[in-house]
C-alpha positions as CSV (number, residue, x, y, z in Angstrom):
1,M,180.0,5.6,113.8
2,I,177.3,4.3,111.3
3,R,174.8,4.1,114.1
4,L,175.5,7.8,115.0
5,I,175.1,8.8,111.4
6,F,171.7,7.1,111.0
7,L,170.4,8.6,114.3
8,T,171.6,12.0,113.2
9,L,170.1,11.9,109.7
10,V,166.9,10.2,110.8
11,L,165.2,11.0,107.6
12,Y,161.6,10.3,106.9
13,S,158.7,12.1,105.2
14,L,155.4,11.3,103.6
15,N,152.1,12.6,102.4
16,I,150.4,13.2,105.7
17,S,146.9,13.3,104.3
18,A,147.3,9.7,103.0
19,F,150.0,8.0,105.0
20,V,150.8,5.7,102.0
21,D,152.1,2.3,103.2
22,H,155.4,1.5,101.5
23,T,158.8,0.0,101.7
24,A,161.9,2.1,100.8
25,I,165.6,1.4,100.6
26,Y,168.1,4.1,101.3
27,N,171.9,4.2,100.8
28,L,174.3,5.9,103.1
29,S,177.6,7.0,101.6
30,I,180.7,9.0,102.5
31,G,182.8,10.4,99.8
32,G,180.7,8.5,97.2
33,V,181.3,5.1,98.8
34,I,178.2,3.3,100.0
35,L,178.8,2.1,103.6
36,A,175.3,1.0,104.7
37,K,171.8,0.3,103.4
38,E,168.6,0.9,105.3
39,K,165.2,-0.7,104.7
40,R,162.2,1.4,106.0
41,T,158.6,0.2,106.1
42,L,155.5,2.2,106.9
43,S,152.2,0.6,107.8
44,S,149.0,2.4,109.0
45,N,145.9,1.2,110.8
46,N,143.2,3.9,111.1
47,N,145.0,6.7,112.9
48,I,148.0,4.6,114.3
49,I,151.2,4.8,112.2
50,R,153.9,2.2,112.6
51,Y,157.3,2.9,111.1
52,S,160.2,0.5,111.2
53,S,163.8,0.4,109.9
54,E,166.7,-2.0,109.6
55,A,170.1,-0.6,108.8
56,K,173.0,-2.9,107.8
57,P,176.5,-2.1,106.8
58,T,177.8,-3.1,103.4
59,Q,181.0,-5.2,103.1
60,L,183.0,-2.0,103.0
61,G,181.0,-0.6,105.9
62,K,181.8,-3.6,108.0
63,L,185.4,-2.6,108.0
64,I,184.4,0.5,109.9
65,E,181.7,-0.9,112.1
66,D,179.9,-4.2,111.8
67,K,176.6,-3.5,113.6
68,V,173.0,-3.7,112.7
69,L,170.5,-1.0,113.9
70,I,166.8,-2.0,114.2
71,S,164.3,0.8,115.1
72,E,160.6,1.3,115.4
73,S,158.4,4.3,115.9
74,I,154.7,4.3,116.7
75,G,152.6,7.4,116.6
76,E,149.1,8.8,116.2
77,F,147.6,11.1,113.5
78,S,144.7,13.2,114.8
79,D,143.2,16.6,113.9
80,G,145.8,17.1,111.1
81,K,148.7,16.6,113.5
82,Y,151.1,13.6,113.9
83,S,152.2,12.9,117.5
84,P,155.0,10.3,118.2
85,L,154.2,8.1,121.1
86,F,156.9,5.4,121.3
87,F,160.4,4.8,119.9
88,K,162.6,1.7,120.3
89,S,166.1,1.1,119.0
90,L,168.3,-2.0,119.2
91,E,172.0,-2.0,118.4
92,I,173.2,-5.5,117.5
93,S,176.7,-6.8,117.2
94,N,177.7,-10.4,116.6
95,K,174.0,-11.3,117.2
96,E,174.1,-9.8,120.7
97,I,172.2,-6.7,121.8
98,E,174.6,-4.1,122.8
99,K,172.2,-1.2,123.2
100,D,168.4,-1.2,123.9
101,L,166.8,2.2,124.0
102,S,163.1,2.9,124.6
103,V,161.5,6.4,124.5
104,Y,158.0,7.1,125.7
105,I,156.3,10.4,124.8
106,S,153.1,11.6,126.6
107,Y,151.1,14.8,126.2
108,R,149.2,16.9,128.8
109,A,147.8,20.3,127.9
110,D,150.8,22.4,126.7
111,E,153.4,20.1,128.2
112,V,155.2,17.2,126.6
113,S,156.8,14.6,128.8
114,V,159.6,12.2,127.5
115,K,160.7,9.1,129.5
116,S,163.8,7.3,128.2
117,I,165.1,3.9,129.3
118,E,168.5,2.6,128.1
119,N,169.7,-1.0,128.8
120,N,167.2,-1.3,131.7
121,K,168.9,1.5,133.6
122,K,167.0,4.0,135.7
123,P,164.6,6.0,133.5
124,K,165.4,9.6,132.5
125,T,162.5,12.1,132.2
126,F,162.4,15.3,130.3
127,S,159.6,17.9,129.7
128,S,159.1,20.8,127.4
129,Q,156.4,23.5,127.1
130,N,154.6,24.2,123.8
131,A,157.1,22.1,121.9
132,I,156.9,20.1,118.6
133,I,158.5,16.8,119.6
134,I,160.1,14.3,117.3
135,D,161.9,11.0,117.9
136,P,164.9,9.7,116.0
137,L,162.8,7.7,113.5
138,S,159.7,9.8,112.9
139,S,161.6,13.0,112.7
140,F,160.4,14.2,109.3
141,I,156.8,13.2,109.6
142,S,155.9,16.4,111.3
143,I,158.0,18.3,108.7
144,A,156.1,16.6,105.9
145,N,152.9,17.7,107.5
146,F,154.0,21.3,107.6
147,L,155.1,21.1,104.0
148,K,151.9,19.4,102.8
149,N,149.7,22.0,104.6
150,K,152.1,24.9,103.8
151,D,152.4,25.6,107.5
152,L,156.2,25.8,107.2
153,V,156.6,28.9,105.1
154,D,160.0,30.2,106.3
155,S,161.3,28.8,109.6
156,K,160.3,26.8,112.6
157,T,161.8,25.2,115.8
158,I,161.3,21.6,116.8
159,H,162.6,19.6,119.7
160,F,164.4,16.3,119.1
161,A,164.0,13.6,121.8
162,N,167.0,11.4,121.3
163,G,166.8,9.4,124.6
164,K,169.5,11.4,126.3
165,D,167.9,14.9,126.3
166,I,165.7,17.2,124.2
167,K,167.6,19.2,121.7
168,Q,166.3,22.2,119.9
169,I,166.6,22.2,116.1
170,D,166.0,25.2,113.8
171,I,164.4,24.6,110.4
172,N,164.5,26.8,107.3
173,I,163.1,26.0,103.9
174,E,163.8,26.9,100.3
175,P,160.5,26.0,98.5
176,S,161.6,25.3,94.9
177,N,164.7,23.4,94.0
178,I,165.6,21.2,91.0
179,I,168.0,18.4,91.8
180,N,169.3,15.5,89.8
181,F,168.0,12.3,91.1
182,Q,168.7,8.9,89.4
183,E,169.5,10.8,86.2
184,K,166.3,12.9,86.2
185,D,165.6,16.4,87.3
186,I,163.2,16.4,90.2
187,T,161.5,19.4,91.9
188,A,162.1,19.2,95.6
189,I,161.6,21.4,98.7
190,K,165.0,22.0,100.4
191,V,164.8,21.9,104.2
192,I,167.8,23.0,106.3
193,F,168.1,21.6,109.8
194,S,170.7,23.2,112.1
195,N,171.8,23.3,115.7
196,S,175.1,24.0,117.5
197,E,176.5,20.6,116.3
198,H,175.8,20.3,112.6
199,I,173.8,21.3,109.5
200,I,171.7,18.9,107.5
201,E,170.1,19.6,104.1
202,G,167.1,17.5,103.1
203,F,165.4,17.4,99.7
204,F,161.7,16.4,99.9
205,A,159.9,15.6,96.7
206,P,156.2,16.2,96.3
207,D,156.1,13.6,93.5
208,F,157.3,11.0,95.9
209,H,154.6,11.7,98.5
210,Y,157.0,14.1,100.2
211,L,159.5,11.4,100.9
212,P,163.1,12.8,101.2
213,I,165.0,11.7,98.2
214,K,168.3,13.0,99.3
215,I,169.9,14.1,102.6
216,I,173.3,15.7,103.0
217,R,175.1,16.2,106.3
218,K,177.7,18.9,106.0
219,D,181.0,17.9,107.5
220,N,184.3,19.8,107.5
221,K,186.1,16.8,105.9
222,K,183.5,14.8,103.8
223,D,179.8,15.2,103.2
224,I,177.7,12.3,104.4
225,S,174.9,11.5,101.9
226,Y,171.7,9.5,102.5
227,E,169.8,8.8,99.2
228,L,166.7,7.0,98.2
229,D,167.5,3.9,96.1
230,S,164.1,2.3,95.5
231,I,160.6,2.5,96.8
232,N,157.4,0.3,96.6
233,F,154.1,1.8,97.5
234,Q,151.4,-0.7,98.6
């Protein structure tokens, strides 16, 4: 369950013009109870961006699911555009790898090709025309680029390569919102992500290099919250 939540929220954003190296800690909670913590680290080398995460359940979270999720995304920033190239995710339980997922993304003219390999099974291949592709970890890097360059004025459609298929996600924004974050009022850009399965609201703060400071997944029973706890810029 916790793995599914993290892959669904997949929240990351930054100042695309700078790609500020940093380490951030996020808390995932349901009904106000923190069930997991995730450490995210970004490092850049010229135009290559490496982004990694490690999500672990809290003691309470272990009562629901005692698994660790380790992920890495590698992409390229060129001509004002971020393009994900590779994503890998390991699901670990009792020090044993239960799930090993790799996603390779390649670009040719107006077509994007995605190859997925799970637990050494036969690769799956998908393609999409004229699509903005994101992977489960680098999802909001493209969104941050749009926000930074004011390319995302009202709405946009992106394609989410989750390793099983390519899902279309519609995006709408509300440019100016004041939210309470760590007992302070912060100006944030509200981005609403939706498809046939769920709705996610993300609050991206320009003062934090466009990092999302809070994400809420709307659920019929309880909202799932993903919130920035601490950050250290290098």
